[in-house]
C-alpha positions as a Markdown table, in Angstrom:
| # | Residue | x | y | z |
|---|---|---|---|---|
| 1 | Met | -4.7 | 22.1 | 4.3 |
| 2 | Gln | -5.9 | 19.5 | 1.9 |
| 3 | Asn | -3.8 | 18.3 | -1.1 |
| 4 | Ser | -5.9 | 18.2 | -4.7 |
| 5 | Gln | -6.5 | 14.2 | -3.5 |
| 6 | Asp | -8.5 | 14.7 | -0.6 |
| 7 | Arg | -10.4 | 17.7 | -2.3 |
| 8 | Lys | -11.7 | 15.7 | -4.9 |
| 9 | Arg | -12.4 | 12.9 | -3.0 |
| 10 | Asp | -14.6 | 15.2 | -0.7 |
| 11 | Asp | -16.1 | 17.1 | -3.6 |
| 12 | Ala | -17.5 | 13.4 | -4.5 |
| 13 | Ala | -19.1 | 12.6 | -1.7 |
| 14 | Ala | -20.6 | 15.6 | -1.6 |
| 15 | Ala | -21.7 | 15.4 | -4.8 |
| 16 | His | -22.9 | 11.6 | -4.1 |
| 17 | Ala | -24.6 | 12.7 | -0.9 |
| 18 | Tyr | -26.7 | 15.1 | -2.9 |
| 19 | Ser | -27.6 | 12.9 | -5.5 |
| 20 | Met | -29.0 | 10.0 | -2.8 |
| 21 | Ala | -30.9 | 13.1 | -1.2 |
| 22 | Gln | -32.8 | 13.5 | -4.2 |
| 23 | Asp | -33.7 | 10.3 | -5.4 |
| 24 | Asp | -35.6 | 7.7 | -3.1 |
| 25 | Thr | -35.6 | 5.0 | -5.3 |
| 26 | Ile | -33.1 | 2.0 | -7.1 |
| 27 | Asp | -33.0 | -0.6 | -9.1 |
| 28 | Phe | -34.0 | -4.4 | -7.9 |
| 29 | Gly | -32.9 | -6.0 | -11.0 |
| 30 | Phe | -35.3 | -4.7 | -13.8 |
| 31 | Gln | -37.9 | -3.4 | -10.9 |
| 32 | Thr | -38.1 | 0.3 | -9.4 |
| 33 | Val | -38.2 | 0.1 | -5.7 |
| 34 | Glu | -38.2 | 2.6 | -2.2 |
| 35 | Arg | -34.2 | 2.5 | -1.8 |
| 36 | Ala | -35.0 | 1.7 | 2.0 |
| 37 | Ala | -36.8 | -1.5 | 0.8 |
| 38 | Lys | -33.9 | -2.8 | -1.3 |
| 39 | Ala | -31.4 | -4.1 | 1.3 |
| 40 | Gly | -34.1 | -6.6 | 3.1 |
| 41 | Leu | -35.3 | -7.7 | -1.2 |
| 42 | Val | -31.5 | -9.1 | -1.6 |
| 43 | Arg | -31.2 | -10.4 | 2.0 |
| 44 | Gly | -34.7 | -12.5 | 0.9 |
| 45 | Val | -32.8 | -13.0 | -2.4 |
| 46 | Phe | -29.8 | -15.1 | -0.4 |
| 47 | Asp | -32.1 | -16.4 | 2.2 |
| 48 | Ser | -33.1 | -18.4 | -0.1 |
| 49 | Val | -30.0 | -19.8 | -2.4 |
| 50 | Ala | -27.6 | -18.9 | 0.6 |
| 51 | Ser | -27.6 | -23.3 | 0.6 |
| 52 | Arg | -27.2 | -24.1 | -3.3 |
| 53 | Tyr | -24.8 | -20.4 | -3.5 |
| 54 | Asp | -21.9 | -22.2 | -4.7 |
| 55 | Ile | -23.7 | -24.5 | -7.2 |
| 56 | Met | -25.2 | -21.2 | -7.8 |
| 57 | Asn | -22.0 | -19.5 | -9.2 |
| 58 | Asp | -21.6 | -22.5 | -11.1 |
| 59 | Val | -25.0 | -22.4 | -13.1 |
| 60 | Met | -24.9 | -18.5 | -13.4 |
| 61 | Ser | -21.3 | -19.0 | -15.5 |
| 62 | Gly | -21.0 | -22.2 | -16.4 |
| 63 | Gly | -18.1 | -22.8 | -13.8 |
| 64 | Val | -15.9 | -20.5 | -15.1 |
| 65 | His | -16.3 | -18.1 | -12.3 |
| 66 | Arg | -13.5 | -19.9 | -10.2 |
| 67 | Leu | -11.2 | -19.2 | -13.0 |
| 68 | Trp | -12.1 | -15.6 | -13.0 |
| 69 | Lys | -11.3 | -15.9 | -8.9 |
| 70 | Thr | -8.2 | -17.8 | -9.4 |
| 71 | Ala | -7.2 | -15.2 | -12.0 |
| 72 | Met | -8.3 | -12.2 | -8.9 |
| 73 | Ile | -6.4 | -13.8 | -6.3 |
| 74 | Asp | -3.3 | -14.7 | -8.6 |
| 75 | Trp | -3.1 | -10.7 | -9.3 |
| 76 | Met | -3.2 | -10.3 | -5.5 |
| 77 | Ala | -0.2 | -12.3 | -5.1 |
| 78 | Pro | -1.0 | -13.0 | -1.1 |
| 79 | Gln | 2.0 | -12.7 | 1.2 |
| 80 | Pro | 2.0 | -14.3 | 5.1 |
| 81 | Asn | 1.7 | -11.1 | 6.9 |
| 82 | Gln | -1.3 | -10.0 | 5.1 |
| 83 | His | -5.0 | -9.2 | 6.2 |
| 84 | Leu | -7.9 | -9.5 | 3.7 |
| 85 | Val | -11.5 | -8.2 | 4.4 |
| 86 | Asp | -13.5 | -9.6 | 1.8 |
| 87 | Leu | -17.5 | -7.8 | 1.5 |
| 88 | Ala | -20.1 | -9.6 | 0.7 |
| 89 | Gly | -17.9 | -12.2 | 1.4 |
| 90 | Gly | -20.7 | -15.1 | 1.8 |
| 91 | Thr | -19.5 | -18.7 | 2.1 |
| 92 | Gly | -16.0 | -17.8 | 1.9 |
| 93 | Asp | -14.5 | -18.8 | -1.4 |
| 94 | Ile | -12.3 | -15.8 | -1.8 |
| 95 | Ser | -11.0 | -16.0 | 2.0 |
| 96 | Leu | -10.1 | -19.5 | 1.4 |
| 97 | Arg | -8.4 | -18.9 | -1.6 |
| 98 | Phe | -6.8 | -16.0 | -0.1 |
| 99 | Leu | -5.2 | -18.0 | 2.8 |
| 100 | Lys | -4.5 | -21.1 | 0.7 |
| 101 | Ala | -2.8 | -18.9 | -1.3 |
| 102 | Gly | -0.3 | -17.5 | 1.3 |
| 103 | Gly | -2.1 | -14.8 | 2.7 |
| 104 | Gly | -2.3 | -14.3 | 6.6 |
| 105 | Ser | -5.9 | -13.7 | 7.5 |
| 106 | Ala | -9.0 | -12.9 | 6.9 |
| 107 | Cys | -12.5 | -11.1 | 7.6 |
| 108 | Ile | -15.4 | -12.2 | 5.8 |
| 109 | Thr | -18.2 | -9.9 | 6.2 |
| 110 | Asp | -21.9 | -10.0 | 4.8 |
| 111 | Ile | -25.0 | -8.5 | 5.5 |
| 112 | Asn | -26.5 | -11.9 | 5.1 |
| 113 | Gln | -26.5 | -14.1 | 8.4 |
| 114 | Ala | -27.9 | -17.1 | 6.3 |
| 115 | Met | -24.7 | -16.6 | 3.7 |
| 116 | Leu | -21.9 | -16.7 | 6.3 |
| 117 | Gln | -23.6 | -19.9 | 8.5 |
| 118 | Ala | -23.5 | -21.7 | 5.2 |
| 119 | Gly | -19.5 | -20.8 | 4.6 |
| 120 | Gln | -18.9 | -22.0 | 8.1 |
| 121 | Gln | -20.6 | -25.0 | 7.4 |
| 122 | Arg | -17.6 | -25.7 | 4.7 |
| 123 | Ala | -15.0 | -28.1 | 6.4 |
| 124 | Gln | -12.2 | -26.7 | 3.8 |
| 125 | Leu | -13.0 | -23.4 | 5.9 |
| 126 | Gln | -13.2 | -24.8 | 9.5 |
| 127 | Arg | -9.5 | -26.0 | 8.7 |
| 128 | His | -8.4 | -22.5 | 8.8 |
| 129 | Ala | -10.2 | -21.0 | 11.7 |
| 130 | Ala | -7.7 | -19.7 | 13.0 |
| 131 | Gln | -7.1 | -17.5 | 10.6 |
| 132 | Leu | -10.4 | -16.3 | 9.8 |
| 133 | Arg | -13.4 | -14.1 | 11.3 |
| 134 | Trp | -17.0 | -13.7 | 10.6 |
| 135 | Cys | -19.0 | -10.5 | 10.7 |
| 136 | Val | -22.3 | -9.6 | 10.1 |
| 137 | Gly | -21.8 | -5.9 | 8.9 |
| 138 | Asn | -23.5 | -3.8 | 5.4 |
| 139 | Ala | -20.7 | -3.1 | 3.0 |
| 140 | Glu | -22.1 | 0.5 | 3.0 |
| 141 | Ala | -21.3 | 1.1 | 7.2 |
| 142 | Leu | -18.7 | -1.7 | 8.0 |
| 143 | Pro | -18.3 | -2.4 | 11.9 |
| 144 | Leu | -14.6 | -2.4 | 10.8 |
| 145 | Ala | -11.7 | -0.1 | 12.5 |
| 146 | Ser | -10.4 | 2.1 | 10.0 |
| 147 | Ala | -6.1 | 1.8 | 8.5 |
| 148 | Thr | -6.6 | -2.3 | 9.2 |
| 149 | Ala | -6.2 | -4.2 | 6.0 |
| 150 | Asp | -3.5 | -5.3 | 3.3 |
| 151 | Phe | -6.6 | -6.5 | 1.1 |
| 152 | Val | -10.3 | -5.7 | 0.4 |
| 153 | Thr | -12.0 | -7.4 | -2.0 |
| 154 | Ile | -15.6 | -8.1 | -3.2 |
| 155 | Ala | -16.9 | -10.6 | -5.9 |
| 156 | Phe | -20.0 | -11.1 | -7.4 |
| 157 | Gly | -21.6 | -8.8 | -4.4 |
| 158 | Leu | -21.6 | -4.5 | -5.3 |
| 159 | Arg | -24.4 | -5.0 | -7.5 |
| 160 | Asn | -26.5 | -6.2 | -4.9 |
| 161 | Val | -25.5 | -3.1 | -2.5 |
| 162 | Thr | -28.1 | -0.2 | -2.1 |
| 163 | Asp | -25.5 | 2.5 | -2.3 |
| 164 | Arg | -22.1 | 1.1 | -4.3 |
| 165 | Gln | -20.7 | 4.4 | -3.9 |
| 166 | Ala | -20.8 | 4.6 | -0.2 |
| 167 | Ala | -19.6 | 1.0 | -0.4 |
| 168 | Leu | -16.5 | 1.7 | -2.3 |
| 169 | Thr | -15.6 | 4.9 | 0.2 |
| 170 | Glu | -15.9 | 2.3 | 2.8 |
| 171 | Ala | -13.1 | -0.1 | 1.0 |
| 172 | Tyr | -10.8 | 2.8 | 1.0 |
| 173 | Arg | -11.7 | 3.8 | 4.9 |
| 174 | Ile | -10.7 | -0.1 | 6.0 |
| 175 | Leu | -7.3 | -0.3 | 4.0 |
| 176 | Arg | -3.7 | 0.7 | 5.4 |
| 177 | Pro | -1.8 | 3.3 | 3.4 |
| 178 | Gly | -0.9 | 1.3 | 0.4 |
| 179 | Gly | -3.2 | -1.4 | 0.3 |
| 180 | Arg | -5.5 | -2.4 | -2.4 |
| 181 | Phe | -8.8 | -2.8 | -3.7 |
| 182 | Leu | -10.3 | -5.6 | -5.8 |
| 183 | Cys | -13.7 | -5.7 | -7.1 |
| 184 | Leu | -14.5 | -9.2 | -9.7 |
| 185 | Glu | -18.6 | -8.7 | -11.3 |
| 186 | Phe | -19.9 | -9.8 | -14.1 |
| 187 | Ser | -20.1 | -6.7 | -16.5 |
| 188 | His | -21.1 | -6.2 | -20.1 |
| 189 | Val | -20.3 | -8.1 | -23.1 |
| 190 | Gln | -19.0 | -6.1 | -26.1 |
| 191 | Asn | -19.1 | -8.5 | -28.7 |
| 192 | Arg | -23.1 | -8.2 | -30.1 |
| 193 | Pro | -23.1 | -12.0 | -31.3 |
| 194 | Leu | -21.9 | -13.2 | -27.9 |
| 195 | Ala | -24.1 | -11.0 | -25.7 |
| 196 | Lys | -27.4 | -12.3 | -27.7 |
| 197 | Leu | -26.5 | -15.5 | -26.6 |
| 198 | Tyr | -25.8 | -15.0 | -23.4 |
| 199 | Asp | -29.0 | -12.9 | -23.2 |
| 200 | Ala | -30.8 | -15.7 | -24.4 |
| 201 | Phe | -28.9 | -18.3 | -22.0 |
| 202 | Ser | -29.7 | -16.1 | -19.1 |
| 203 | Phe | -33.1 | -14.9 | -19.3 |
| 204 | Asn | -34.7 | -18.6 | -20.5 |
| 205 | Leu | -32.1 | -21.1 | -19.3 |
| 206 | Leu | -31.1 | -19.4 | -15.6 |
| 207 | Pro | -34.2 | -18.9 | -14.1 |
| 208 | Val | -35.4 | -23.1 | -15.1 |
| 209 | Met | -32.4 | -24.0 | -14.0 |
| 210 | Gly | -33.0 | -21.5 | -10.6 |
| 211 | Gln | -36.3 | -23.6 | -10.4 |
| 212 | Val | -34.9 | -26.7 | -11.1 |
| 213 | Ile | -31.7 | -26.4 | -8.4 |
| 214 | Ala | -33.0 | -24.4 | -5.9 |
| 215 | Gly | -36.3 | -24.1 | -6.4 |
| 216 | Asp | -36.3 | -20.6 | -6.5 |
| 217 | Ala | -36.7 | -19.0 | -10.8 |
| 218 | Ala | -37.5 | -15.4 | -9.2 |
| 219 | Ser | -34.1 | -15.5 | -7.7 |
| 220 | Tyr | -32.1 | -16.3 | -10.0 |
| 221 | Arg | -34.1 | -13.8 | -12.3 |
| 222 | Tyr | -33.7 | -11.2 | -10.0 |
| 223 | Leu | -29.5 | -11.8 | -10.1 |
| 224 | Val | -29.6 | -12.0 | -14.3 |
| 225 | Glu | -31.7 | -8.4 | -14.0 |
| 226 | Ser | -29.0 | -7.3 | -11.5 |
| 227 | Ile | -26.1 | -7.9 | -13.6 |
| 228 | Arg | -28.0 | -5.7 | -16.6 |
| 229 | Gln | -28.4 | -3.0 | -14.3 |
| 230 | Phe | -25.1 | -2.8 | -13.2 |
| 231 | Pro | -23.1 | 0.0 | -13.9 |
| 232 | Ser | -20.4 | -0.3 | -17.0 |
| 233 | Lys | -16.5 | -0.8 | -16.4 |
| 234 | Glu | -15.7 | 2.7 | -17.2 |
| 235 | Val | -18.5 | 4.2 | -14.9 |
| 236 | Leu | -17.1 | 1.7 | -12.4 |
| 237 | Ala | -13.4 | 2.6 | -13.1 |
| 238 | Asp | -14.6 | 6.6 | -12.0 |
| 239 | Met | -16.2 | 5.1 | -9.0 |
| 240 | Phe | -13.1 | 4.1 | -7.9 |
| 241 | Ala | -11.8 | 6.8 | -8.8 |
| 242 | Ala | -14.6 | 9.0 | -6.5 |
| 243 | Ala | -13.5 | 7.3 | -4.0 |
| 244 | Gly | -10.0 | 8.1 | -3.3 |
| 245 | Phe | -8.2 | 5.1 | -5.4 |
| 246 | Ala | -5.3 | 5.3 | -7.6 |
| 247 | Gln | -4.0 | 3.5 | -10.0 |
| 248 | Ile | -6.6 | 2.1 | -10.9 |
| 249 | Arg | -6.7 | -0.8 | -13.5 |
| 250 | Val | -9.3 | -3.2 | -15.3 |
| 251 | Arg | -9.0 | -6.6 | -16.7 |
| 252 | Ser | -12.1 | -8.0 | -18.9 |
| 253 | Leu | -12.3 | -11.6 | -18.5 |
| 254 | Ser | -13.9 | -13.9 | -20.7 |
| 255 | Ala | -15.0 | -11.2 | -23.6 |
| 256 | Gly | -16.5 | -9.1 | -20.8 |
| 257 | Ile | -18.4 | -11.0 | -19.4 |
| 258 | Ala | -16.8 | -10.6 | -16.1 |
| 259 | Cys | -14.5 | -7.9 | -14.9 |
| 260 | Ile | -11.9 | -6.9 | -12.1 |
| 261 | His | -11.3 | -3.8 | -11.1 |
| 262 | Ser | -8.2 | -3.0 | -8.9 |
| 263 | Gly | -7.3 | 0.0 | -7.2 |
| 264 | Trp | -5.1 | 1.0 | -5.0 |
| 265 | Lys | -5.3 | 3.3 | -1.2 |
| 266 | Leu | -2.1 | 5.4 | -1.4 |
| 267 | Asp | -2.3 | 7.8 | 1.2 |
């Protein structure tokens, strides 16, 4: 017999599947596109910025993303026997931090081959080659075995996933019982004066900086728009619960510019 947690998860999955079947379109920044087209469009964005991705994060966050990532790793407190799967792991920054903080091994997954190739060229990651695995994979349907990870993370990647609920469900699937999922993502600034300043910086300066740094204003404009289209921290917490996670906690960072969501797989 199913317990109440299983029934809630199955009911949420059925409701999500029905909703998906009724809606063939999805956001791509402020555009509305065919659902089947989004992954290819996102891939194009990251093909364009892969070689400058780490610089891009510095530009988009003013360098503060480094502090946010440190806060997430500190909250995880990695141990030598623990295995991490980092979704949309790109150039491997989270996995590197996990290993340097004492974690045992990591699998870096990303739908974008160019991003993984950029990460594989990083000298710091090459020094941890024995502890690393690289995997091309869609966060919505991972080519990984169930119940094999102690941690699953995704940093600044969930907003680019077409079916975010499916990605959360996959994170739950590959975690061992007692494992933990953490999502670090840009969020919505709650302070109105600060939000106005943040919007002015994001919409007016970032595309110009993207053009100067990467020769690509359009990709940076999409990334800014994708932040505004991402669910609120309350809605994302509900999505965690629908995927089966328990003991869900949310930490706001830098006045809500980013948030870390944490949830545990208890069974």
